[in-house]
DSSP file (Angstrom, degrees, kcal/mol; ACC not computed):
  #  RESIDUE AA STRUCTURE BP1 BP2  ACC     N-H-->O    O-->H-N    N-H-->O    O-->H-N    TCO  KAPPA ALPHA  PHI   PSI    X-CA   Y-CA   Z-CA
    1    1 A M              0   0    0      0, 0.0     2,-0.4     0, 0.0     0, 0.0   0.000 360.0 360.0 360.0 132.0   -8.1   -5.3  -39.4
    2    2 A R        -     0   0    0      2,-0.0     2,-0.4     0, 0.0     0, 0.0  -0.814 360.0-147.3-101.3 132.5   -9.3   -8.2  -37.3
    3    3 A F        -     0   0    0     -2,-0.4     0, 0.0     0, 0.0     0, 0.0  -0.792   9.1-135.9 -99.8 139.7  -12.1   -7.8  -34.9
    4    4 A I        -     0   0    0     -2,-0.4     5,-0.1     1,-0.0    -2,-0.0  -0.815  30.7-115.8 -91.3 127.6  -12.4   -9.8  -31.6
    5    5 A P    >>  -     0   0    0      0, 0.0     4,-1.5     0, 0.0     3,-0.7  -0.292  17.0-121.8 -64.1 148.8  -15.9  -11.2  -31.1
    6    6 A I  H 3> S+     0   0    0      1,-0.3     4,-2.6     2,-0.2     5,-0.2   0.865 112.6  59.4 -57.4 -38.7  -17.7   -9.9  -28.0
    7    7 A S  H 3> S+     0   0    0      1,-0.2     4,-2.2     2,-0.2    -1,-0.3   0.855 103.0  53.1 -62.3 -33.0  -18.1  -13.4  -26.7
    8    8 A G  H <> S+     0   0    0     -3,-0.7     4,-2.4     2,-0.2    -1,-0.2   0.887 109.2  48.1 -67.6 -39.0  -14.3  -13.7  -26.7
    9    9 A I  H  X S+     0   0    0     -4,-1.5     4,-2.8     2,-0.2    -2,-0.2   0.922 112.5  48.3 -66.5 -44.7  -13.9  -10.5  -24.6
   10   10 A K  H  X S+     0   0    0     -4,-2.6     4,-2.3     1,-0.2    -2,-0.2   0.900 112.2  49.8 -62.5 -40.0  -16.6  -11.7  -22.1
   11   11 A D  H  X S+     0   0    0     -4,-2.2     4,-2.1    -5,-0.2    -2,-0.2   0.926 112.9  45.6 -65.7 -44.3  -14.9  -15.1  -21.8
   12   12 A A  H  X S+     0   0    0     -4,-2.4     4,-2.3     2,-0.2    -2,-0.2   0.910 113.2  50.5 -64.4 -42.1  -11.5  -13.5  -21.2
   13   13 A S  H  X S+     0   0    0     -4,-2.8     4,-2.9     1,-0.2     5,-0.3   0.891 109.9  50.2 -63.8 -39.2  -12.9  -11.1  -18.7
   14   14 A H  H  X S+     0   0    0     -4,-2.3     4,-2.0    -5,-0.2     5,-0.3   0.900 111.4  48.5 -65.8 -39.7  -14.7  -13.9  -16.9
   15   15 A R  H  < S+     0   0    0     -4,-2.1     4,-0.3     2,-0.2    -2,-0.2   0.876 118.0  41.1 -67.8 -36.2  -11.5  -15.9  -16.7
   16   16 A L  H  < S+     0   0    0     -4,-2.3    -2,-0.2    -5,-0.2     4,-0.2   0.915 133.4  17.5 -76.4 -44.2   -9.5  -12.9  -15.4
   17   17 A F  H  X S+     0   0    0     -4,-2.9     4,-2.2    -5,-0.2     5,-0.2   0.447  95.7  95.0-113.1  -3.1  -12.0  -11.4  -13.0
   18   18 A G  H  X S+     0   0    0     -4,-2.0     4,-2.1    -5,-0.3     5,-0.2   0.878  86.9  51.4 -59.5 -40.3  -14.5  -14.2  -12.3
   19   19 A G  H  > S+     0   0    0     -4,-0.3     4,-2.3    -5,-0.3    -1,-0.2   0.882 109.6  50.3 -64.9 -38.3  -12.7  -15.4   -9.2
   20   20 A Y  H  > S+     0   0    0      2,-0.2     4,-3.0     1,-0.2    -2,-0.2   0.908 108.9  51.2 -66.6 -41.3  -12.6  -11.8   -7.8
   21   21 A A  H  X S+     0   0    0     -4,-2.2     4,-0.9     1,-0.2    -2,-0.2   0.916 111.6  47.8 -61.8 -42.2  -16.4  -11.4   -8.4
   22   22 A K  H  < S+     0   0    0     -4,-2.1     3,-0.4    -5,-0.2     4,-0.4   0.911 113.9  47.7 -64.4 -42.0  -17.0  -14.7   -6.6
   23   23 A L  H >< S+     0   0    0     -4,-2.3     3,-1.5     1,-0.2    -2,-0.2   0.918 108.8  52.9 -64.4 -44.6  -14.8  -13.6   -3.7
   24   24 A L  H 3< S+     0   0    0     -4,-3.0     6,-0.5     1,-0.3    -1,-0.2   0.644  97.8  66.5 -70.9 -13.7  -16.3  -10.2   -3.4
   25   25 A R  T 3< S+     0   0    0     -4,-0.9    -1,-0.3    -3,-0.4    -2,-0.2   0.648  79.5 100.6 -78.6 -14.3  -19.8  -11.7   -3.1
   26   26 A M  S X> S-     0   0    0     -3,-1.5     3,-1.4    -4,-0.4     4,-0.6  -0.430  93.4 -86.2 -68.8 146.8  -18.8  -13.2    0.3
   27   27 A P  T 34 S-     0   0    0      0, 0.0    -1,-0.1     0, 0.0    -2,-0.1  -0.286 105.5  -4.1 -58.9 133.8  -20.1  -11.3    3.3
   28   28 A H  T 3> S+     0   0    0      1,-0.1     4,-1.8    -4,-0.1     5,-0.1   0.354 100.8 109.9  69.3  -2.6  -17.9   -8.4    4.4
   29   29 A T  H <> S+     0   0    0     -3,-1.4     4,-2.8     2,-0.2     5,-0.2   0.911  74.8  51.0 -70.3 -41.4  -15.2   -9.2    1.9
   30   30 A A  H  X S+     0   0    0     -4,-0.6     4,-2.8    -6,-0.5     5,-0.2   0.919 110.7  49.1 -62.2 -43.8  -15.7   -6.2   -0.3
   31   31 A R  H  > S+     0   0    0      2,-0.2     4,-2.2     1,-0.2    -1,-0.2   0.916 113.7  46.5 -61.9 -43.6  -15.5   -3.8    2.7
   32   32 A F  H  X S+     0   0    0     -4,-1.8     4,-2.2     2,-0.2    -2,-0.2   0.921 114.2  47.4 -63.6 -45.6  -12.3   -5.5    3.9
   33   33 A A  H  X S+     0   0    0     -4,-2.8     4,-2.5     2,-0.2    -2,-0.2   0.906 112.3  48.4 -66.3 -42.4  -10.7   -5.4    0.5
   34   34 A I  H  X S+     0   0    0     -4,-2.8     4,-2.3    -5,-0.2     5,-0.2   0.909 111.8  50.2 -65.2 -41.6  -11.7   -1.7   -0.2
   35   35 A G  H  X S+     0   0    0     -4,-2.2     4,-2.3    -5,-0.2    -1,-0.2   0.897 111.5  48.9 -61.3 -41.0  -10.3   -0.7    3.2
   36   36 A S  H  X S+     0   0    0     -4,-2.2     4,-1.9     2,-0.2    -2,-0.2   0.907 110.4  49.9 -66.5 -42.4   -7.1   -2.6    2.5
   37   37 A V  H  X S+     0   0    0     -4,-2.5     4,-0.9     1,-0.2    -2,-0.2   0.929 113.0  46.3 -63.2 -44.7   -6.6   -1.0   -0.9
   38   38 A I  H >< S+     0   0    0     -4,-2.3     3,-0.6     1,-0.2    -1,-0.2   0.904 112.7  50.4 -64.2 -40.9   -7.2    2.5    0.5
   39   39 A A  H 3< S+     0   0    0     -4,-2.3    -1,-0.2     1,-0.2     4,-0.2   0.825 112.7  46.6 -67.4 -30.5   -4.8    1.9    3.4
   40   40 A C  H >< S+     0   0    0     -4,-1.9     3,-0.7     1,-0.2    -1,-0.2   0.556  86.6  92.8 -89.6  -7.6   -2.1    0.6    1.1
   41   41 A M  T << S+     0   0    0     -4,-0.9     4,-0.4    -3,-0.6    -1,-0.2   0.885  84.7  46.8 -55.9 -44.8   -2.3    3.4   -1.5
   42   42 A P  T >> S+     0   0    0      0, 0.0     4,-1.0     0, 0.0     3,-0.8   0.743  91.7  82.1 -74.4 -18.7    0.4    5.7   -0.1
   43   43 A F  H X> S+     0   0    0     -3,-0.7     3,-0.8     1,-0.3     4,-0.7   0.873  88.1  50.1 -59.3 -44.0    3.0    3.0    0.5
   44   44 A P  H 3> S+     0   0    0      0, 0.0     4,-0.6     0, 0.0    -1,-0.3   0.806 111.7  51.0 -64.3 -25.0    4.5    2.8   -3.0
   45   45 A M  H <> S+     0   0    0     -3,-0.8     4,-2.5    -4,-0.4    -2,-0.2   0.672  91.9  75.9 -84.3 -17.0    4.8    6.6   -3.1
   46   46 A V  H <X S+     0   0    0     -4,-1.0     4,-2.8    -3,-0.8     5,-0.2   0.930  94.4  48.4 -64.0 -47.2    6.7    7.0    0.2
   47   47 A G  H  X S+     0   0    0     -4,-0.7     4,-2.3     1,-0.2    -1,-0.2   0.910 114.4  45.9 -59.8 -43.3   10.1    5.8   -1.1
   48   48 A M  H  X S+     0   0    0     -4,-0.6     4,-2.7     2,-0.2     5,-0.2   0.898 112.5  51.0 -66.7 -40.0    9.9    8.1   -4.1
   49   49 A T  H  X S+     0   0    0     -4,-2.5     4,-2.6     2,-0.2     5,-0.3   0.910 110.3  49.1 -64.6 -42.4    8.8   11.0   -1.9
   50   50 A I  H  X S+     0   0    0     -4,-2.8     4,-2.6     2,-0.2     5,-0.3   0.940 112.6  48.4 -60.7 -47.0   11.7   10.4    0.5
   51   51 A T  H  X S+     0   0    0     -4,-2.3     4,-2.1    -5,-0.2     5,-0.2   0.936 115.1  43.4 -60.2 -48.9   14.2   10.2   -2.3
   52   52 A I  H  X S+     0   0    0     -4,-2.7     4,-2.2     2,-0.2    -1,-0.2   0.925 117.0  45.1 -66.0 -45.2   12.9   13.4   -4.0
   53   53 A S  H  X S+     0   0    0     -4,-2.6     4,-2.5    -5,-0.2     5,-0.2   0.914 114.8  46.5 -70.2 -41.1   12.6   15.5   -0.9
   54   54 A V  H  X>S+     0   0    0     -4,-2.6     4,-2.9    -5,-0.3     5,-0.6   0.922 114.5  48.1 -65.9 -42.4   15.9   14.5    0.7
   55   55 A Q  H  X5S+     0   0    0     -4,-2.1     4,-1.8    -5,-0.3    -1,-0.2   0.896 112.7  49.9 -63.9 -38.0   17.7   15.1   -2.6
   56   56 A H  H  <5S+     0   0    0     -4,-2.2    -2,-0.2    -5,-0.2    -1,-0.2   0.933 119.3  35.1 -65.7 -46.5   16.0   18.4   -3.0
   57   57 A Y  H  <5S+     0   0    0     -4,-2.5    -2,-0.2    -5,-0.1    -1,-0.2   0.852 135.9  20.8 -78.6 -34.8   16.9   19.7    0.5
   58   58 A Y  H  <5S-     0   0    0     -4,-2.9    -3,-0.2    -5,-0.2    -2,-0.2   0.583  87.2-134.2-113.1 -13.6   20.3   18.1    0.9
   59   59 A G     << +     0   0    0     -4,-1.8     2,-0.5    -5,-0.6    -4,-0.2   0.802  66.0 124.4  65.2  28.8   21.4   17.4   -2.7
   60   60 A N     >  -     0   0    0     -6,-0.5     4,-1.7     1,-0.1    -1,-0.2  -0.931  40.5-177.9-130.8 108.0   22.5   13.9   -1.6
   61   61 A Y  H  > S+     0   0    0     -2,-0.5     4,-2.7     2,-0.2     5,-0.2   0.758  85.3  62.5 -74.4 -23.8   21.3   10.8   -3.3
   62   62 A T  H  > S+     0   0    0      2,-0.2     4,-2.4     1,-0.2    -1,-0.2   0.954 107.6  41.6 -65.4 -48.9   23.2    8.6   -0.9
   63   63 A L  H  > S+     0   0    0      2,-0.2     4,-2.6     1,-0.2     5,-0.2   0.910 115.0  52.2 -62.9 -42.3   21.3    9.8    2.1
   64   64 A A  H  X S+     0   0    0     -4,-1.7     4,-2.2     1,-0.2    -2,-0.2   0.918 111.6  46.2 -61.2 -43.9   18.1    9.7    0.1
   65   65 A G  H  X S+     0   0    0     -4,-2.7     4,-2.4     2,-0.2    -1,-0.2   0.889 111.5  51.6 -65.6 -39.7   18.7    6.1   -0.9
   66   66 A A  H  X S+     0   0    0     -4,-2.4     4,-2.3     2,-0.2    -2,-0.2   0.923 111.9  46.0 -64.6 -43.9   19.7    5.1    2.6
   67   67 A L  H  X S+     0   0    0     -4,-2.6     4,-2.2     2,-0.2    -2,-0.2   0.897 112.9  50.0 -66.0 -39.6   16.5    6.6    4.1
   68   68 A S  H  X S+     0   0    0     -4,-2.2     4,-2.5    -5,-0.2    -1,-0.2   0.888 110.3  51.1 -64.8 -38.1   14.4    4.9    1.4
   69   69 A A  H  X S+     0   0    0     -4,-2.4     4,-2.7     2,-0.2     5,-0.2   0.910 108.6  50.7 -65.5 -42.2   16.0    1.6    2.1
   70   70 A V  H  X S+     0   0    0     -4,-2.3     4,-2.5     1,-0.2    -2,-0.2   0.921 112.2  47.8 -60.9 -43.3   15.3    1.9    5.8
   71   71 A Q  H  X S+     0   0    0     -4,-2.2     4,-2.3     2,-0.2    -2,-0.2   0.918 112.6  48.3 -63.6 -43.4   11.7    2.6    5.0
   72   72 A A  H  X S+     0   0    0     -4,-2.5     4,-2.3     2,-0.2    -2,-0.2   0.898 113.0  47.5 -66.1 -40.5   11.4   -0.3    2.6
   73   73 A I  H  X S+     0   0    0     -4,-2.7     4,-2.1     2,-0.2     5,-0.2   0.916 111.8  50.3 -66.9 -42.4   13.0   -2.7    5.0
   74   74 A A  H  X S+     0   0    0     -4,-2.5     4,-2.8    -5,-0.2     5,-0.2   0.906 112.0  48.2 -61.4 -41.1   10.8   -1.5    7.9
   75   75 A L  H  X S+     0   0    0     -4,-2.3     4,-2.2     1,-0.2    -2,-0.2   0.902 110.4  51.6 -65.4 -40.9    7.7   -2.0    5.6
   76   76 A A  H  < S+     0   0    0     -4,-2.3    -1,-0.2     1,-0.2    -2,-0.2   0.853 115.7  41.7 -64.9 -34.3    8.9   -5.5    4.6
   77   77 A I  H  X S+     0   0    0     -4,-2.1     4,-0.8    -5,-0.1    -2,-0.2   0.901 118.5  43.6 -78.4 -42.2    9.3   -6.5    8.2
   78   78 A M  H  X S+     0   0    0     -4,-2.8     4,-3.1    -5,-0.2     5,-0.3   0.761  97.5  72.7 -80.4 -24.7    6.2   -4.9    9.6
   79   79 A S  H  X S+     0   0    0     -4,-2.2     4,-2.4     1,-0.2    -1,-0.2   0.935 101.5  42.3 -58.9 -49.4    3.7   -5.9    6.8
   80   80 A P  H  > S+     0   0    0      0, 0.0     4,-2.3     0, 0.0    -1,-0.2   0.884 114.7  52.6 -64.5 -34.6    3.6   -9.6    7.9
   81   81 A V  H  X S+     0   0    0     -4,-0.8     4,-2.2     2,-0.2    -2,-0.2   0.940 111.0  46.0 -63.7 -46.3    3.4   -8.6   11.5
   82   82 A L  H  X S+     0   0    0     -4,-3.1     4,-2.6     1,-0.2    -1,-0.2   0.885 110.2  55.0 -63.8 -37.6    0.5   -6.3   10.8
   83   83 A G  H  X S+     0   0    0     -4,-2.4     4,-2.2    -5,-0.3    -1,-0.2   0.916 108.8  47.2 -60.5 -43.2   -1.2   -9.0    8.8
   84   84 A K  H  X S+     0   0    0     -4,-2.3     4,-2.0     2,-0.2    -1,-0.2   0.892 111.8  50.7 -65.4 -39.1   -0.9  -11.4   11.7
   85   85 A L  H  X>S+     0   0    0     -4,-2.2     4,-3.4     2,-0.2     5,-0.6   0.900 109.4  50.7 -65.4 -39.3   -2.3   -8.7   14.1
   86   86 A V  H  X5S+     0   0    0     -4,-2.6     4,-1.9     1,-0.2    -2,-0.2   0.914 110.6  49.7 -63.4 -41.6   -5.2   -8.1   11.7
   87   87 A D  H  <5S+     0   0    0     -4,-2.2    -1,-0.2    -5,-0.2    -2,-0.2   0.875 118.2  39.9 -62.7 -36.0   -6.0  -11.8   11.6
   88   88 A K  H  <5S+     0   0    0     -4,-2.0    -2,-0.2    -5,-0.1    -1,-0.2   0.908 133.6  16.3 -81.1 -43.5   -5.9  -12.0   15.4
   89   89 A F  H  <5S-     0   0    0     -4,-3.4     4,-0.3     1,-0.2    -3,-0.2   0.616 108.9-101.2-110.6 -15.9   -7.7   -8.8   16.4
   90   90 A G     X< -     0   0    0     -4,-1.9     4,-1.3    -5,-0.6     5,-0.2  -0.099  31.4 -86.7 105.2 153.1   -9.5   -7.6   13.3
   91   91 A Q  H  > S+     0   0    0      1,-0.2     4,-3.2     2,-0.2     3,-0.3   0.907 121.6  49.1 -63.2 -45.9   -8.8   -4.9   10.7
   92   92 A R  H  > S+     0   0    0      1,-0.2     4,-1.7     2,-0.2    -1,-0.2   0.912 109.4  51.2 -64.3 -43.2  -10.4   -2.0   12.5
   93   93 A Q  H  4 S+     0   0    0     -4,-0.3    -1,-0.2     1,-0.2    -2,-0.2   0.780 120.7  34.9 -67.4 -26.2   -8.7   -2.6   15.8
   94   94 A V  H  X S+     0   0    0     -4,-1.3     4,-1.9    -3,-0.3    -2,-0.2   0.819 113.2  57.1 -94.2 -37.2   -5.3   -2.8   14.1
   95   95 A S  H  X S+     0   0    0     -4,-3.2     4,-2.8    -5,-0.2     5,-0.2   0.895 101.4  54.2 -65.9 -42.3   -5.8   -0.2   11.3
   96   96 A I  H  X S+     0   0    0     -4,-1.7     4,-2.1    -5,-0.2    -1,-0.2   0.945 113.1  40.7 -63.7 -49.7   -6.6    2.8   13.5
   97   97 A P  H  > S+     0   0    0      0, 0.0     4,-2.6     0, 0.0    -1,-0.2   0.886 115.1  53.8 -64.4 -34.8   -3.5    2.6   15.7
   98   98 A T  H  X S+     0   0    0     -4,-1.9     4,-2.6     2,-0.2    -2,-0.2   0.914 108.6  48.6 -64.0 -42.1   -1.4    1.8   12.7
   99   99 A I  H  X S+     0   0    0     -4,-2.8     4,-2.6     2,-0.2     5,-0.2   0.908 111.4  50.2 -64.1 -41.8   -2.7    4.9   10.9
  100  100 A I  H  X S+     0   0    0     -4,-2.1     4,-2.2    -5,-0.2    -2,-0.2   0.940 113.4  44.8 -62.0 -47.1   -2.0    7.1   14.0
  101  101 A V  H  X S+     0   0    0     -4,-2.6     4,-2.6     1,-0.2    -2,-0.2   0.905 113.3  51.6 -62.9 -41.2    1.5    5.8   14.3
  102  102 A W  H  X S+     0   0    0     -4,-2.6     4,-2.8     2,-0.2     5,-0.2   0.910 109.8  48.5 -63.6 -43.1    2.1    6.1   10.5
  103  103 A V  H  X S+     0   0    0     -4,-2.6     4,-2.4     2,-0.2    -1,-0.2   0.909 112.7  48.3 -64.6 -41.6    0.9    9.8   10.5
  104  104 A I  H  X S+     0   0    0     -4,-2.2     4,-2.4    -5,-0.2    -2,-0.2   0.925 113.8  47.0 -63.6 -44.1    3.1   10.6   13.5
  105  105 A A  H  X S+     0   0    0     -4,-2.6     4,-2.4     2,-0.2    -2,-0.2   0.902 113.0  48.5 -65.4 -41.2    6.1    8.9   11.8
  106  106 A A  H  X S+     0   0    0     -4,-2.8     4,-2.5     2,-0.2     5,-0.2   0.899 111.9  49.5 -66.1 -39.9    5.5   10.7    8.5
  107  107 A T  H  X S+     0   0    0     -4,-2.4     4,-2.5    -5,-0.2    -2,-0.2   0.910 111.8  48.7 -64.2 -42.3    5.1   14.0   10.3
  108  108 A A  H  X S+     0   0    0     -4,-2.4     4,-2.5     2,-0.2    -2,-0.2   0.899 111.5  50.1 -64.3 -40.5    8.4   13.4   12.1
  109  109 A L  H  X S+     0   0    0     -4,-2.4     4,-2.4     2,-0.2    -2,-0.2   0.938 112.5  45.7 -62.4 -47.6   10.2   12.4    8.9
  110  110 A V  H  X S+     0   0    0     -4,-2.5     4,-2.4     1,-0.2     5,-0.2   0.898 113.2  50.8 -63.6 -40.4    8.9   15.5    7.1
  111  111 A S  H  X S+     0   0    0     -4,-2.5     4,-1.7    -5,-0.2    -1,-0.2   0.912 111.8  47.2 -63.7 -42.2    9.9   17.7   10.0
  112  112 A C  H  < S+     0   0    0     -4,-2.5    -2,-0.2     2,-0.2    -1,-0.2   0.882 112.7  48.9 -67.1 -38.5   13.4   16.2   10.2
  113  113 A I  H  < S+     0   0    0     -4,-2.4    -2,-0.2     1,-0.2    -1,-0.2   0.923 117.4  39.8 -67.9 -43.2   13.9   16.6    6.4
  114  114 A T  H  <        0   0    0     -4,-2.4    -1,-0.2     1,-0.2    -2,-0.2   0.700 360.0 360.0 -82.3 -18.8   12.8   20.2    6.3
  115  115 A A     <        0   0    0     -4,-1.7    -1,-0.2    -5,-0.2    -2,-0.1   0.489 360.0 360.0 -78.9 360.0   14.5   21.3    9.6
């Protein structure tokens, strides 16, 4: 069994994460990055949730796929738009209305699927 020296691990870790550490030391960058990561967490799960719930209630993968595709296309179109708005107005001013709209849309989607 071959052992990797500790200095090799530290060197690899520095090459992989050194740029991030330097970036996160800039003022307000960590707060912005953490907020962005938390805000983006649910997005990968939405498509899967739509697929599973529509298939469960309606037994139709075609409808589930179509709804997931609409959601993915809307996300692909709106992400750059939201990015530009964040650059122009700031993260807080854009994130709060976006979260409100997202919660309303998700509630409407769940209501439509279950009704």
